[in-house]
C-alpha positions as CSV (number, residue, x, y, z in Angstrom):
1,M,4.8,-2.3,2.8
2,N,2.4,-0.6,5.1
3,P,2.6,3.2,4.9
4,G,1.0,3.7,8.3
5,F,-2.7,3.1,7.5
6,Q,-5.0,0.1,7.4
7,T,-4.5,-2.1,4.4
8,A,-6.6,-4.9,3.0
9,T,-4.2,-7.4,4.3
10,D,-4.4,-5.9,7.9
11,E,-8.1,-6.8,8.1
12,P,-9.2,-10.3,7.0
13,A,-12.9,-9.7,6.8
14,G,-15.4,-6.9,6.2
15,W,-15.1,-6.3,2.5
16,D,-18.9,-6.1,2.1
17,N,-19.4,-3.5,4.8
18,A,-20.8,-0.2,3.8
19,G,-18.7,3.0,4.0
20,Q,-15.2,1.4,4.1
21,I,-11.9,2.4,2.6
22,R,-9.0,0.1,2.2
23,C,-5.5,0.6,0.8
24,E,-3.1,-2.0,-0.4
25,P,0.2,-2.1,-2.3
26,A,-0.2,-2.5,-6.1
27,W,2.4,-3.2,-8.8
28,S,3.1,0.5,-9.5
29,G,2.1,2.1,-6.2
30,Y,-1.1,1.7,-4.2
31,R,-4.7,0.6,-4.8
32,V,-7.4,2.4,-2.7
33,I,-10.7,0.4,-2.6
34,L,-13.9,2.2,-1.6
35,V,-16.7,0.0,-0.4
36,G,-20.3,0.9,0.0
37,E,-21.5,4.5,0.6
38,V,-18.6,6.8,1.0
39,D,-19.4,10.4,1.8
40,L,-18.4,13.4,3.9
41,T,-19.4,11.5,7.1
42,L,-16.5,9.2,6.5
43,A,-13.9,11.9,5.8
44,D,-12.1,11.1,9.0
45,R,-11.4,7.7,7.4
46,W,-10.4,8.6,3.8
47,E,-8.7,12.0,4.4
48,P,-5.8,10.5,6.3
49,V,-5.3,7.7,3.6
50,F,-5.4,10.3,0.8
51,A,-3.0,12.6,2.7
52,M,-0.5,9.7,3.3
53,L,-0.8,8.6,-0.4
54,A,0.2,12.2,-1.4
55,D,3.6,11.6,0.0
56,A,3.9,7.8,-0.7
57,D,6.4,6.1,-3.0
58,P,6.0,4.6,-5.5
59,A,4.0,7.4,-7.1
60,D,1.0,5.8,-8.8
61,V,-2.4,5.5,-7.1
62,T,-5.4,3.5,-8.4
63,I,-8.8,4.2,-6.9
64,D,-11.0,1.1,-7.2
65,L,-14.7,1.9,-7.2
66,S,-16.0,-1.5,-8.1
67,A,-17.5,-2.0,-4.6
68,A,-18.6,1.6,-4.1
69,T,-22.4,2.2,-4.3
70,F,-22.4,5.9,-3.6
71,I,-19.9,8.8,-3.5
72,D,-20.6,12.5,-2.9
73,S,-18.9,15.7,-3.9
74,S,-16.6,15.7,-0.9
75,V,-15.1,12.4,-2.2
76,L,-14.8,13.8,-5.7
77,G,-12.9,16.8,-4.3
78,A,-10.6,14.5,-2.4
79,F,-9.9,12.6,-5.7
80,V,-9.0,15.9,-7.5
81,R,-6.7,17.0,-4.6
82,L,-5.0,13.6,-4.6
83,H,-4.7,13.7,-8.4
84,R,-3.0,17.1,-8.4
85,T,-0.5,16.1,-5.7
86,V,0.3,12.7,-7.3
87,S,0.7,14.2,-10.8
88,G,2.7,17.1,-9.4
89,R,5.4,14.6,-8.3
90,G,5.3,12.7,-11.6
91,G,2.8,9.9,-10.7
92,E,-0.5,8.9,-12.1
93,T,-3.9,8.7,-10.5
94,T,-6.4,6.3,-12.1
95,L,-10.1,5.6,-11.3
96,T,-11.3,2.0,-12.1
97,G,-14.4,-0.1,-11.6
98,A,-17.0,2.7,-11.5
99,D,-20.4,1.9,-12.7
100,G,-24.1,2.8,-12.1
101,P,-24.6,5.9,-9.8
102,V,-20.9,6.2,-9.0
103,A,-19.9,6.4,-12.6
104,R,-22.8,8.9,-13.2
105,T,-21.6,11.1,-10.4
106,I,-18.1,11.1,-11.7
107,S,-19.2,11.9,-15.2
108,L,-21.7,14.6,-14.2
109,A,-18.9,16.3,-12.2
110,G,-16.5,16.1,-15.1
111,I,-13.9,14.2,-13.0
112,D,-13.5,11.6,-15.8
113,R,-12.1,14.4,-18.0
114,V,-9.4,15.1,-15.3
115,I,-8.6,11.7,-13.9
116,P,-8.4,8.8,-16.3
117,M,-11.1,6.0,-15.8
118,V,-10.0,2.6,-17.0
119,P,-11.6,-0.8,-16.9
120,V,-10.6,-3.1,-13.9
121,S,-8.9,-5.4,-16.3
122,E,-6.4,-2.7,-17.1
123,T,-5.3,-2.0,-13.6
């Protein structure tokens, strides 16, 4: 079930590298995992993943931020665009695992009022 972009199962190592994005099948759609510092300089990596997820079936997308140490406003904008597309076709976008500076960035921007944030145990 590889929609044409790198998944966690395609690459056996490197989960602790900074500035990475992974995507893998999940029970109701896809799980996107952001690792390390993810910002505009990495848009060439995350924009294609988010664009493909906008058209992917099944519909739901969970964004796992438990390994992210930093995200900037460009990433938040991508989250909102993805959320609008996914919800427009009847799916659900969920954020999970955010804490520390990442959770604060999401909260300050008000993204948590637009995209549901749930504990990792619920995803």
